C-alpha positions as CSV (number, residue, x, y, z in Angstrom):
1,M,0.0,0.0,0.0
2,N,1.6,3.3,-1.1
3,K,1.4,6.5,1.0
4,V,-1.2,8.1,-1.2
5,N,-3.5,5.1,-1.2
6,S,-3.0,4.4,2.5
7,F,-4.0,8.0,3.2
8,K,-7.2,7.6,1.3
9,V,-8.0,4.3,3.0
10,I,-7.2,5.6,6.5
11,S,-9.3,8.7,5.9
12,A,-12.3,6.6,4.7
13,I,-11.9,4.1,7.5
14,T,-11.6,6.8,10.2
15,S,-14.8,8.4,9.2
16,V,-16.7,5.1,9.0
17,A,-15.1,3.7,12.1
18,L,-15.9,6.6,14.4
19,A,-19.4,7.0,13.0
20,A,-20.1,3.4,13.7
21,S,-18.4,3.1,17.1
22,M,-19.8,6.3,18.4
23,S,-23.3,5.7,17.1
24,V,-24.6,5.1,20.6
25,F,-24.0,8.7,21.4
26,G,-24.1,10.2,17.9
27,V,-21.3,12.0,15.9
28,S,-20.8,15.7,15.8
29,T,-18.5,17.5,13.5
30,A,-17.3,21.1,13.8
31,Q,-19.9,23.8,13.6
32,A,-18.0,26.9,14.5
33,N,-14.4,26.0,14.3
34,T,-12.1,27.9,16.7
35,S,-9.0,26.0,15.7
36,G,-6.1,28.4,15.2
37,L,-7.6,30.9,17.5
38,L,-5.1,33.7,18.2
39,P,-4.6,35.7,21.4
40,T,-5.7,39.3,21.6
41,A,-3.3,42.1,22.1
42,K,-4.4,42.5,25.7
43,Q,-3.9,38.8,26.4
44,L,-0.4,38.9,25.0
45,S,0.3,41.9,27.2
46,D,-1.1,40.2,30.3
47,W,0.6,36.8,29.7
48,K,4.1,38.1,29.0
49,G,6.4,36.4,31.6
50,K,3.6,34.5,33.3
51,E,4.1,30.8,34.0
52,I,1.7,27.9,34.0
53,T,2.2,24.2,34.8
54,Y,1.4,21.3,32.5
55,Y,0.9,18.0,34.4
56,F,1.7,15.4,31.7
57,Y,2.4,11.7,31.2
58,N,3.6,10.1,28.0
59,D,3.3,6.6,26.5
60,S,6.2,7.2,24.1
61,Q,9.2,9.4,23.5
62,A,7.6,10.7,20.4
63,E,4.7,12.1,22.6
64,L,7.2,13.8,24.9
65,D,9.4,15.2,22.2
66,T,6.4,16.6,20.2
67,T,4.9,18.1,23.4
68,K,8.2,19.9,24.1
69,E,8.3,21.3,20.5
70,Q,4.7,22.5,20.8
71,I,5.3,24.1,24.2
72,A,8.3,26.0,22.7
73,A,6.0,27.3,19.9
74,F,3.3,28.2,22.4
75,E,5.9,30.2,24.5
76,K,7.0,32.0,21.4
77,L,3.5,32.8,20.4
78,T,2.3,34.0,23.8
79,G,5.4,35.2,25.7
80,A,4.3,33.0,28.6
81,K,6.2,30.0,30.1
82,V,5.0,26.5,30.5
83,K,6.6,24.3,33.1
84,L,6.3,20.7,32.0
85,D,5.8,18.2,34.9
86,V,6.3,14.7,33.5
87,I,4.6,12.1,35.7
88,P,4.8,8.3,35.5
89,F,1.4,6.8,34.4
90,T,1.4,4.5,37.4
91,S,1.2,7.4,39.9
92,L,-0.7,9.8,37.7
93,D,-3.9,10.0,39.8
94,T,-2.4,9.6,43.2
95,Q,0.1,12.4,42.7
96,L,-2.5,14.7,41.2
97,Q,-5.1,14.1,43.9
98,A,-2.4,14.8,46.5
99,R,-1.4,18.0,44.8
100,I,-5.0,19.2,44.5
101,A,-5.6,18.4,48.2
102,A,-2.5,20.4,49.1
103,G,-3.6,23.4,47.1
104,N,-0.9,22.9,44.5
105,A,-3.0,22.0,41.5
106,P,-1.4,22.3,38.0
107,D,-2.9,24.7,35.5
108,V,-3.5,22.0,32.8
109,A,-3.3,18.2,33.0
110,R,-3.3,15.3,30.6
111,L,-5.6,12.7,32.2
112,N,-6.7,9.1,31.8
113,N,-9.6,9.3,34.3
114,P,-11.1,12.8,33.9
115,G,-14.2,11.8,35.9
116,L,-12.1,12.0,39.1
117,Y,-11.6,15.8,38.6
118,Q,-15.1,17.0,37.6
119,K,-15.4,19.3,40.7
120,V,-12.1,21.0,40.1
121,A,-12.0,21.4,36.3
122,M,-12.6,24.6,34.5
123,N,-15.8,25.3,32.5
124,L,-14.3,25.7,29.0
125,E,-17.5,27.2,27.6
126,T,-16.8,30.3,29.6
127,H,-13.7,30.9,27.4
128,F,-14.7,29.4,24.0
129,G,-18.5,29.3,23.9
130,R,-21.1,26.6,23.8
131,N,-20.2,25.4,20.3
132,Y,-16.6,24.5,21.2
133,K,-17.6,20.9,22.1
134,S,-19.0,20.4,18.6
135,E,-15.5,20.5,17.2
136,F,-14.9,17.0,18.7
137,V,-16.6,13.7,18.2
138,K,-19.6,13.9,20.4
139,G,-19.1,10.5,22.1
140,S,-15.6,11.4,22.9
141,T,-16.7,14.4,25.0
142,L,-19.0,12.4,27.3
143,Q,-16.3,11.9,29.9
144,V,-15.5,15.6,30.0
145,T,-19.0,16.9,30.3
146,D,-20.2,18.1,33.7
147,P,-22.9,15.6,34.8
148,V,-25.0,18.4,36.4
149,T,-24.4,21.5,34.3
150,K,-23.7,19.6,31.0
151,K,-20.9,22.1,30.4
152,L,-17.7,21.1,28.7
153,I,-15.0,20.8,31.4
154,G,-12.2,19.2,29.3
155,V,-11.5,18.0,25.8
156,P,-10.7,14.6,24.4
157,Y,-7.1,14.7,23.4
158,D,-6.8,11.4,21.5
159,L,-8.8,8.2,21.0
160,S,-7.1,4.8,21.5
161,M,-7.8,1.3,20.3
162,N,-6.6,-1.9,21.9
163,G,-5.1,-4.6,19.6
164,P,-2.3,-7.2,19.2
165,F,1.2,-6.7,18.0
166,I,3.0,-9.8,16.6
167,N,6.7,-10.4,15.9
168,V,6.6,-11.1,12.2
169,D,10.1,-12.5,12.1
170,M,9.2,-15.1,14.8
171,F,6.0,-16.1,13.0
172,K,7.9,-16.5,9.7
173,K,10.6,-18.6,11.4
174,A,7.9,-20.9,12.9
175,G,6.1,-21.2,9.6
176,V,3.0,-19.6,11.0
177,A,1.1,-17.2,8.6
178,V,0.6,-13.6,9.7
179,P,-3.1,-13.5,10.6
180,T,-5.5,-11.4,8.7
181,S,-8.3,-12.8,10.9
182,W,-8.4,-15.3,13.8
183,N,-10.3,-16.2,17.0
184,W,-9.0,-16.6,20.5
185,D,-8.2,-20.3,20.2
186,E,-6.3,-19.6,17.0
187,L,-4.4,-16.8,18.6
188,I,-3.4,-19.0,21.6
189,A,-2.5,-21.9,19.3
190,A,-0.4,-19.7,17.1
191,G,1.4,-18.2,20.1
192,K,2.2,-21.7,21.4
193,K,3.4,-23.0,18.0
194,V,5.7,-20.0,17.5
195,R,7.0,-20.3,21.1
196,T,7.9,-24.0,20.5
197,A,9.5,-23.3,17.1
198,T,11.6,-20.3,18.2
199,G,12.4,-21.2,21.8
200,S,10.9,-18.0,23.1
201,E,10.1,-17.8,26.8
202,Y,6.4,-17.0,26.4
203,A,3.5,-17.5,23.9
204,F,1.5,-14.4,24.8
205,A,1.6,-11.2,26.9
206,M,-0.7,-8.4,27.6
207,D,-0.6,-5.1,29.5
208,K,-1.6,-5.5,33.2
209,S,-4.8,-3.6,32.8
210,G,-8.6,-4.2,33.2
211,H,-9.1,-1.9,30.3
212,R,-7.0,-4.2,28.1
213,M,-9.0,-7.3,29.4
214,S,-12.2,-5.6,28.5
215,G,-11.4,-6.0,24.8
216,P,-11.3,-9.8,24.9
217,M,-14.5,-9.8,27.0
218,S,-16.2,-7.7,24.3
219,N,-15.1,-10.3,21.7
220,F,-17.1,-12.8,23.7
221,G,-20.1,-10.5,24.2
222,A,-19.4,-9.6,27.8
223,Y,-19.5,-6.1,29.1
224,M,-19.6,-4.5,32.6
225,I,-21.6,-1.2,32.6
226,S,-24.1,-0.1,30.0
227,A,-24.8,3.5,29.0
228,Q,-28.0,3.3,31.0
229,G,-26.2,2.4,34.2
230,K,-26.9,-1.3,34.3
231,N,-24.6,-4.0,35.5
232,V,-24.6,-6.0,32.3
233,L,-21.9,-8.3,33.4
234,R,-24.5,-10.0,35.5
235,S,-26.3,-11.2,32.3
236,T,-23.1,-12.8,30.7
237,P,-21.0,-14.4,33.5
238,T,-20.3,-17.6,31.5
239,R,-19.0,-15.7,28.5
240,A,-16.8,-13.5,30.7
241,T,-15.5,-16.5,32.7
242,K,-14.6,-18.3,29.5
243,I,-12.3,-15.7,28.1
244,L,-10.8,-14.7,31.5
245,K,-9.9,-18.4,32.1
246,K,-8.4,-18.7,28.6
247,I,-6.0,-15.8,29.3
248,T,-5.3,-16.4,33.0
249,D,-4.5,-20.1,32.2
250,L,-1.7,-18.9,30.0
251,Y,-0.2,-17.0,32.9
252,A,-0.8,-19.8,35.4
253,A,1.1,-22.2,33.0
254,D,4.0,-19.7,32.6
255,L,3.1,-19.3,28.9
256,A,2.8,-15.6,29.7
257,P,4.8,-13.4,32.1
258,R,3.0,-14.0,35.4
259,D,5.6,-12.2,37.5
260,L,4.7,-9.0,35.6
261,W,1.2,-9.2,37.1
262,I,1.8,-10.8,40.5
263,G,5.0,-9.0,41.3
264,T,3.8,-5.5,40.7
265,G,1.2,-5.0,43.3
266,T,-1.9,-3.1,42.3
267,K,-0.3,-1.1,39.6
268,Y,-0.4,-1.1,35.8
269,S,2.6,-2.6,34.1
270,S,3.4,-3.4,30.5
271,P,5.4,-6.2,28.9
272,T,6.7,-3.9,26.2
273,N,10.3,-4.8,27.1
274,I,9.5,-8.5,27.0
275,F,8.1,-8.1,23.5
276,L,11.1,-6.0,22.4
277,A,13.5,-8.7,23.8
278,Q,11.6,-11.2,21.6
279,Q,10.5,-13.2,24.6
280,T,6.9,-13.4,23.3
281,P,5.6,-13.4,19.7
282,I,2.2,-11.8,20.6
283,F,1.6,-8.7,22.7
284,L,-1.9,-7.3,23.3
285,S,-1.5,-3.5,23.8
286,G,-2.7,-0.6,21.6
287,N,-1.9,2.2,19.2
288,W,-0.2,4.3,21.9
289,N,2.6,1.8,21.9
290,L,3.3,1.9,18.2
291,A,5.7,4.9,18.3
292,S,7.9,3.2,20.9
293,L,8.0,-0.1,19.1
294,A,8.7,1.6,15.8
295,K,11.6,3.3,17.4
296,D,13.0,0.5,19.5
297,A,12.2,-2.9,17.8
298,K,15.1,-4.6,16.1
299,F,12.9,-7.0,14.2
300,E,9.9,-6.8,11.9
301,F,6.6,-6.5,13.7
302,A,3.0,-5.7,12.7
303,V,-0.4,-4.8,14.1
304,V,-2.9,-7.5,13.4
305,P,-6.7,-7.6,14.0
306,N,-8.3,-8.4,17.3
307,P,-9.7,-12.0,17.5
308,Q,-13.2,-12.4,16.3
309,E,-15.7,-14.3,18.4
310,L,-19.3,-13.1,18.8
311,N,-17.8,-9.7,18.1
312,G,-14.7,-8.3,16.4
313,G,-12.9,-5.1,17.2
314,G,-11.1,-4.0,20.3
315,W,-11.7,-1.7,23.2
316,P,-11.8,2.1,23.0
317,G,-10.1,4.5,25.3
318,G,-8.5,7.9,25.2
319,K,-6.7,10.7,27.0
320,F,-8.1,14.0,28.0
321,L,-7.0,17.6,28.7
322,M,-8.4,19.6,31.6
323,A,-7.7,23.1,32.8
324,M,-8.1,23.6,36.6
325,Q,-10.3,26.1,38.3
326,A,-7.5,26.9,40.7
327,S,-5.3,28.4,38.0
328,K,-4.1,31.9,38.8
329,T,-4.2,32.7,35.1
330,P,-7.3,30.9,33.9
331,D,-7.5,32.4,30.5
332,L,-3.9,31.4,29.8
333,A,-4.5,27.9,31.0
334,A,-7.6,27.6,28.9
335,Y,-5.8,28.9,25.9
336,F,-2.9,26.5,26.3
337,L,-5.4,23.6,26.4
338,H,-7.1,25.0,23.3
339,Y,-3.8,25.3,21.5
340,L,-2.8,21.7,22.2
341,A,-6.1,20.5,20.9
342,D,-6.4,22.6,17.8
343,T,-6.2,21.1,14.3
344,K,-2.5,21.8,13.6
345,Q,-1.1,20.6,16.9
346,M,-3.4,17.5,17.0
347,E,-2.5,16.5,13.5
348,E,1.2,16.8,14.2
349,M,0.9,14.7,17.3
350,C,-1.2,12.0,15.5
351,Q,1.4,11.8,12.7
352,K,4.4,11.6,15.0
353,A,2.9,9.5,17.9
354,F,0.3,7.4,15.9
355,W,-2.7,8.9,17.7
356,I,-6.3,8.6,16.5
357,P,-7.7,12.1,16.4
358,T,-10.7,13.4,18.3
359,R,-11.4,16.5,16.2
360,G,-14.2,16.3,13.6
361,D,-12.2,18.2,11.0
362,L,-9.3,15.7,11.2
363,I,-11.7,12.8,11.1
364,S,-13.3,14.2,8.0
365,S,-10.0,14.9,6.2
366,G,-8.1,12.0,7.4
367,V,-4.6,12.0,8.9
368,K,-1.7,11.1,6.7
369,Y,0.6,8.9,8.7
370,P,4.0,9.2,7.1
371,T,5.1,5.8,8.4
372,R,3.3,2.6,9.7
373,S,0.2,3.6,7.9
374,A,-0.8,-0.1,7.3
375,D,-0.7,-0.6,11.1
376,M,-2.8,2.4,11.7
377,A,-5.3,1.1,9.1
378,V,-5.7,-2.1,11.1
379,Y,-6.5,-0.1,14.3
380,L,-9.0,2.1,12.4
381,A,-10.6,-0.9,10.8
382,D,-11.0,-2.5,14.3
383,T,-12.5,0.7,15.5
384,A,-15.2,0.2,12.9
385,K,-15.8,-3.3,14.2
386,T,-15.9,-2.3,17.8
387,P,-19.5,-2.6,19.3
388,A,-21.2,0.5,20.5
389,L,-21.7,-1.3,23.9
390,T,-18.0,-0.9,24.6
391,Y,-18.6,2.9,25.1
392,G,-21.2,2.3,27.8
393,I,-18.8,2.4,30.8
394,Q,-17.7,5.8,29.7
395,A,-21.1,7.2,30.6
396,F,-20.0,6.9,34.2
397,P,-16.5,8.4,34.2
398,T,-16.2,8.5,38.0
399,L,-16.4,4.6,38.0
400,T,-14.4,3.6,35.0
401,G,-11.0,3.5,36.5
402,N,-12.2,1.7,39.7
403,V,-14.0,-1.0,37.7
404,Y,-11.1,-1.6,35.4
405,N,-8.6,-1.8,38.3
406,K,-10.8,-4.2,40.2
407,L,-10.9,-6.5,37.2
408,R,-7.1,-6.3,36.9
409,D,-6.6,-7.2,40.6
410,L,-9.0,-10.1,40.4
411,M,-7.2,-11.4,37.4
412,T,-4.0,-11.3,39.4
413,E,-5.6,-13.3,42.1
414,V,-6.6,-15.9,39.6
415,M,-3.1,-16.1,38.2
416,A,-1.8,-16.6,41.7
417,G,-4.2,-19.5,42.3
418,K,-6.1,-17.7,45.1
419,I,-9.5,-17.8,43.3
420,T,-11.0,-19.3,40.2
421,A,-11.9,-17.4,37.0
422,K,-15.6,-18.0,37.9
423,E,-15.1,-16.6,41.4
424,A,-13.4,-13.6,39.9
425,I,-16.3,-12.7,37.6
426,Q,-18.8,-13.2,40.5
427,Q,-16.7,-10.8,42.7
428,Q,-16.5,-8.3,39.8
429,I,-20.3,-8.4,39.4
430,T,-20.7,-7.7,43.2
431,Y,-18.2,-4.9,43.0
432,I,-19.9,-3.2,40.0
433,D,-23.2,-3.3,41.9
434,A,-21.6,-1.5,44.8
435,Q,-20.0,1.1,42.5
436,L,-23.2,1.8,40.7
437,A,-25.0,2.3,44.0
438,T,-22.7,5.3,44.7
439,V,-23.9,7.1,41.6
440,K,-26.7,9.6,42.2
441,K,-29.8,8.7,40.2
């Protein structure tokens, strides 16, 4: 696939994919585009020499490098300074909550769980009007809409899609065809065959994440929370147990890196280095990891489709930007957020870090990925296959992180032999009931 054709394919797939996957909430494209908004003369005068803090985490060096370049351009444009606080993902929320409690909130933050910060986030409509949210895919703004006022209190910065990476060199050496479609039994069988043929330590690995596990559960038609606030896991425990057992059995048998789960407490961890060391031929992660692998892998790898069972596709996610009410220069903080999320900056980040955009104009035009365009086309095609039900949990952003983390911790207990897969799903059902009971009706 050449670059011109791949651009056309990705543009078409992006539009179709996001329209399909967001259909439960509807799709909105830009109505009154404020991208490229320039500061007024008064703002430039007021901002000169002022400093704001950007609380930031990155999944790849490309994200960090591009952010630094964009900050430099912002500083040149505004005369202000931006202090970049780079925080590890594993302590993102604990550090930020501690800072807010201590009265030391940053001005702007890149977040994974924006629902935790609804009460301290800035109303962006005060600065950019009611139509600003229409510049983004409507479904993607759900987690950054105030549940009471319905005002926009943040912006979706990027969309993400789970999916497997494979070591193509190892597959070829083992005589296993690179999959264009497969189910979970076929994935596991391929991993075991490649492991035996190549002498790799493992057959499979996945990020230690309940979010990541939600994709395989979706493949089997099992979900946790619906957009209507129902505990839908209660209706599909057998399906959920079946896939959870398939995956945890691999870890229990040391066919996947069990220590990465059991030895890291209640924190997220990733087997990226295990994949890079060619200790496993299959790695379930997502598009945010593509930039790092493209930079560091010393072998041929590829993104392949998620396994197809009752459903295909993966599991959606995303990152968000919020400006904080406590900012001493709220208009500068809001403008910095707006700058990062405008068309030019977002397109640049998508191209360099392999992001999926959240802006309606970029979805309509398509993003031309200068490299790895075939890999991005796989992610976007899987986005089109991803059921609308996968977005239901996002309707309750104060619960999403907790529910994902509980699933992660229960999986760890299964791998350690403390409980069975069936018991884990039953405990998850009980936990979801308790979490939903905390939501005001």
